[in-house]
One Martini backbone bead per residue (centre of mass of N, CA, C, O) as a GRO file, in nm:
protein
  197
    1MET     BB    1   2.130  -5.076  -1.415
    2ARG     BB    2   1.922  -5.306  -1.474
    3ALA     BB    3   1.916  -5.617  -1.594
    4SER     BB    4   1.674  -5.577  -1.791
    5GLN     BB    5   1.800  -5.327  -1.931
    6ARG     BB    6   2.059  -5.463  -2.031
    7LEU     BB    7   1.921  -5.677  -2.202
    8LEU     BB    8   1.765  -5.487  -2.392
    9ALA     BB    9   2.011  -5.328  -2.491
   10LEU     BB   10   2.164  -5.569  -2.607
   11GLY     BB   11   1.939  -5.661  -2.805
   12ARG     BB   12   1.956  -5.394  -2.983
   13HIS     BB   13   2.287  -5.441  -3.058
   14VAL     BB   14   2.255  -5.721  -3.164
   15ARG     BB   15   2.417  -5.853  -3.456
   16SER     BB   16   2.364  -6.114  -3.706
   17ARG     BB   17   2.553  -6.225  -4.019
   18PRO     BB   18   2.575  -6.512  -4.129
   19ALA     BB   19   2.716  -6.733  -4.304
   20ALA     BB   20   2.702  -6.989  -4.489
   21VAL     BB   21   2.717  -7.303  -4.447
   22GLY     BB   22   3.003  -7.413  -4.639
   23SER     BB   23   3.129  -7.168  -4.678
   24SER     BB   24   3.421  -7.006  -4.667
   25THR     BB   25   3.326  -6.790  -4.466
   26GLY     BB   26   3.190  -6.968  -4.249
   27ASN     BB   27   3.443  -7.147  -4.192
   28ALA     BB   28   3.633  -6.917  -4.112
   29TRP     BB   29   3.487  -6.830  -3.858
   30LEU     BB   30   3.517  -7.101  -3.708
   31ARG     BB   31   3.835  -7.101  -3.713
   32LEU     BB   32   3.863  -6.816  -3.553
   33LEU     BB   33   3.746  -6.846  -3.265
   34PRO     BB   34   3.994  -6.913  -3.085
   35ARG     BB   35   4.153  -6.649  -3.146
   36LEU     BB   36   3.934  -6.442  -3.070
   37ALA     BB   37   3.889  -6.536  -2.773
   38ALA     BB   38   4.202  -6.469  -2.705
   39GLY     BB   39   4.221  -6.153  -2.854
   40ASP     BB   40   4.225  -6.136  -3.134
   41GLN     BB   41   4.215  -5.954  -3.426
   42CYS     BB   42   3.985  -5.832  -3.668
   43PRO     BB   43   3.940  -5.673  -3.936
   44GLY     BB   44   3.683  -5.441  -3.851
   45ARG     BB   45   3.673  -5.598  -3.568
   46THR     BB   46   3.593  -5.736  -3.289
   47SER     BB   47   3.632  -6.011  -3.114
   48ALA     BB   48   3.340  -6.050  -3.016
   49ALA     BB   49   3.202  -6.015  -3.290
   50ALA     BB   50   3.349  -6.246  -3.434
   51ALA     BB   51   3.272  -6.470  -3.234
   52ALA     BB   52   2.967  -6.432  -3.272
   53ALA     BB   53   2.966  -6.505  -3.570
   54ALA     BB   54   3.067  -6.792  -3.525
   55ALA     BB   55   2.834  -6.878  -3.341
   56ALA     BB   56   2.620  -6.821  -3.557
   57ALA     BB   57   2.718  -7.035  -3.756
   58LEU     BB   58   2.646  -7.268  -3.570
   59ALA     BB   59   2.342  -7.205  -3.566
   60VAL     BB   60   2.294  -7.248  -3.868
   61ALA     BB   61   2.379  -7.542  -3.868
   62ALA     BB   62   2.153  -7.630  -3.665
   63ALA     BB   63   1.897  -7.557  -3.844
   64SER     BB   64   1.921  -7.832  -4.020
   65GLY     BB   65   1.960  -8.034  -3.798
   66PRO     BB   66   2.014  -8.335  -3.717
   67ALA     BB   67   2.326  -8.519  -3.695
   68SER     BB   68   2.578  -8.702  -3.731
   69CYS     BB   69   2.856  -8.788  -3.499
   70ASP     BB   70   3.195  -8.897  -3.489
   71SER     BB   71   3.275  -8.769  -3.253
   72LYS     BB   72   3.332  -8.727  -2.923
   73GLU     BB   73   3.065  -8.764  -2.711
   74GLN     BB   74   2.947  -8.590  -2.424
   75THR     BB   75   2.740  -8.675  -2.149
   76GLY     BB   76   2.535  -8.494  -1.901
   77SER     BB   77   2.490  -8.390  -1.556
   78VAL     BB   78   2.398  -8.129  -1.342
   79LYS     BB   79   2.383  -8.039  -1.008
   80LEU     BB   80   2.201  -7.827  -0.842
   81LYS     BB   81   2.148  -7.668  -0.546
   82ASP     BB   82   1.817  -7.740  -0.573
   83GLY     BB   83   1.836  -8.044  -0.738
   84ARG     BB   84   1.849  -7.991  -1.012
   85THR     BB   85   1.894  -8.060  -1.367
   86LEU     BB   86   2.149  -8.040  -1.628
   87PHE     BB   87   2.172  -8.107  -1.957
   88TYR     BB   88   2.451  -8.226  -2.165
   89SER     BB   89   2.649  -8.175  -2.468
   90SER     BB   90   2.985  -8.269  -2.573
   91VAL     BB   91   3.199  -8.135  -2.843
   92GLY     BB   92   3.511  -8.112  -2.862
   93GLU     BB   93   3.794  -7.875  -2.875
   94GLY     BB   94   3.821  -7.568  -2.685
   95VAL     BB   95   3.627  -7.325  -2.727
   96PRO     BB   96   3.357  -7.249  -2.543
   97VAL     BB   97   3.013  -7.327  -2.652
   98ILE     BB   98   2.704  -7.234  -2.542
   99ALA     BB   99   2.404  -7.396  -2.643
  100LEU     BB  100   2.072  -7.265  -2.724
  101HIS     BB  101   1.763  -7.353  -2.763
  102GLY     BB  102   1.450  -7.367  -2.858
  103MET     BB  103   1.133  -7.409  -2.867
  104GLY     BB  104   1.060  -7.747  -2.861
  105SER     BB  105   1.346  -7.850  -2.787
  106SER     BB  106   1.704  -7.933  -2.787
  107SER     BB  107   2.029  -8.034  -2.798
  108LEU     BB  108   1.986  -8.167  -3.085
  109THR     BB  109   2.004  -7.907  -3.257
  110TRP     BB  110   2.347  -7.910  -3.228
  111LYS     BB  111   2.406  -8.127  -3.417
  112LEU     BB  112   2.699  -8.210  -3.590
  113ALA     BB  113   2.877  -8.354  -3.833
  114GLN     BB  114   3.133  -8.139  -3.784
  115PRO     BB  115   3.333  -8.025  -3.576
  116GLU     BB  116   3.518  -7.765  -3.508
  117PRO     BB  117   3.818  -7.669  -3.479
  118GLY     BB  118   3.858  -7.527  -3.153
  119VAL     BB  119   3.567  -7.641  -3.058
  120ARG     BB  120   3.343  -7.646  -2.774
  121LEU     BB  121   3.036  -7.797  -2.777
  122ILE     BB  122   2.763  -7.699  -2.551
  123ALA     BB  123   2.468  -7.860  -2.522
  124LEU     BB  124   2.163  -7.749  -2.386
  125ASP     BB  125   1.907  -7.828  -2.168
  126ARG     BB  126   1.668  -7.658  -2.090
  127PRO     BB  127   1.455  -7.599  -1.863
  128GLY     BB  128   1.199  -7.841  -1.945
  129TYR     BB  129   1.395  -7.996  -2.140
  130GLY     BB  130   1.445  -8.293  -2.211
  131ASN     BB  131   1.680  -8.390  -1.945
  132SER     BB  132   1.577  -8.160  -1.781
  133SER     BB  133   1.457  -8.001  -1.539
  134SER     BB  134   1.224  -7.829  -1.410
  135PRO     BB  135   1.126  -7.529  -1.342
  136PRO     BB  136   1.044  -7.304  -1.143
  137ALA     BB  137   0.845  -7.089  -1.043
  138CYS     BB  138   0.904  -6.792  -1.194
  139TYR     BB  139   1.104  -6.810  -1.410
  140SER     BB  140   1.412  -6.653  -1.512
  141TYR     BB  141   1.679  -6.520  -1.659
  142THR     BB  142   1.840  -6.491  -1.397
  143GLN     BB  143   1.810  -6.787  -1.309
  144PHE     BB  144   1.943  -6.908  -1.556
  145VAL     BB  145   2.221  -6.778  -1.516
  146ALA     BB  146   2.276  -6.923  -1.251
  147ASP     BB  147   2.268  -7.205  -1.377
  148LEU     BB  148   2.492  -7.157  -1.588
  149GLU     BB  149   2.713  -7.096  -1.380
  150GLU     BB  150   2.708  -7.372  -1.247
  151LEU     BB  151   2.785  -7.529  -1.496
  152ALA     BB  152   3.055  -7.388  -1.552
  153ASP     BB  153   3.183  -7.460  -1.284
  154GLN     BB  154   3.155  -7.778  -1.313
  155LEU     BB  155   3.324  -7.760  -1.602
  156GLY     BB  156   3.560  -7.538  -1.578
  157LEU     BB  157   3.449  -7.245  -1.680
  158ASP     BB  158   3.555  -6.923  -1.700
  159ARG     BB  159   3.524  -6.891  -2.018
  160PHE     BB  160   3.263  -6.807  -2.269
  161CYS     BB  161   3.033  -6.885  -2.507
  162VAL     BB  162   2.717  -6.782  -2.659
  163ALA     BB  163   2.427  -6.953  -2.813
  164GLY     BB  164   2.109  -6.855  -2.960
  165HIS     BB  165   1.807  -7.003  -3.068
  166SER     BB  166   1.553  -6.827  -3.078
  167SER     BB  167   1.443  -6.866  -2.755
  168GLY     BB  168   1.759  -6.878  -2.677
  169GLY     BB  169   1.854  -6.583  -2.716
  170PRO     BB  170   1.771  -6.437  -2.447
  171TYR     BB  171   1.956  -6.619  -2.275
  172ALA     BB  172   2.222  -6.530  -2.402
  173LEU     BB  173   2.187  -6.228  -2.337
  174ALA     BB  174   2.171  -6.262  -2.032
  175ALA     BB  175   2.452  -6.378  -1.995
  176ALA     BB  176   2.605  -6.132  -2.113
  177ALA     BB  177   2.484  -5.918  -1.912
  178LEU     BB  178   2.546  -6.088  -1.623
  179LEU     BB  179   2.847  -6.215  -1.747
  180PRO     BB  180   3.094  -6.018  -1.854
  181LYS     BB  181   3.357  -6.187  -1.742
  182ARG     BB  182   3.271  -6.472  -1.898
  183VAL     BB  183   3.142  -6.360  -2.155
  184ILE     BB  184   3.302  -6.325  -2.479
  185ALA     BB  185   3.043  -6.423  -2.650
  186CYS     BB  186   2.745  -6.346  -2.859
  187ALA     BB  187   2.460  -6.526  -3.001
  188SER     BB  188   2.157  -6.420  -3.176
  189VAL     BB  189   1.945  -6.640  -3.360
  190CYS     BB  190   1.652  -6.597  -3.465
  191SER     BB  191   1.520  -6.417  -3.238
  192ASP     BB  192   1.358  -6.350  -2.975
  193PRO     BB  193   1.235  -6.152  -2.767
  194PRO     BB  194   1.214  -6.056  -2.475
  195TYR     BB  195   1.016  -6.198  -2.205
  196GLN     BB  196   0.770  -6.264  -1.999
  197HIS     BB  197   0.713  -6.515  -1.738
   0.00000   0.00000   0.00000
C-alpha cells in the first residue's frame, strides 16, 4: 500500500472524542498519558487509542488560545539537512507529544496555562509558519514527515505522540502512517481531510 493510501486509510479510522478540558474526565486522560504510552492498558481501549484521546484533550485545551505558562519553557530551532530550520517550543517533562498547529497559526496555539505532569509538549512551527523556514516548492506530507523525523532525531526522541489541530491534523496522520515504529499515539482534532499540495 502506498504512503498516500495508508494516510487516507488511517484518516478514515481515527476518531477522537475528547472530554472537555477542566473536567475530571479530561484531566484524567492527560494524567494517564505517560502510563498509556509506556504500554499500560486502559479498560475497554488500547494504549494507543487512550494516549490519542489524551493528546486530543491537549488539542482541545489549545483551542482556547494562548495563555501564560509559568513552567520552564524551552525554545529553539533545529537545522535540517537541506539548511532550513524548524522552530519548536518545549514545556514539561515526560512522554513527548509533538503538537502541530492549524493553518494561519503557529506553535503559540499550544501554549497551556499549566502543562500536565508527565507530558513534554513540543509545539512545532510547521514549515512556512512562525519562526520556521519556508518549505520547498511542491512540499508534501511525506517531506514533512522526513522533517519531523529529523527534529525527533535531533531532540533525542526515539518514540513520541503526535497531535494535530485543524490543518495540522493531516500532518499528524502522515507521521503516524509513515513512522509506525516511532509514533506511539496520534490525535487529529477538528481536522481537515488530507489534501493535495
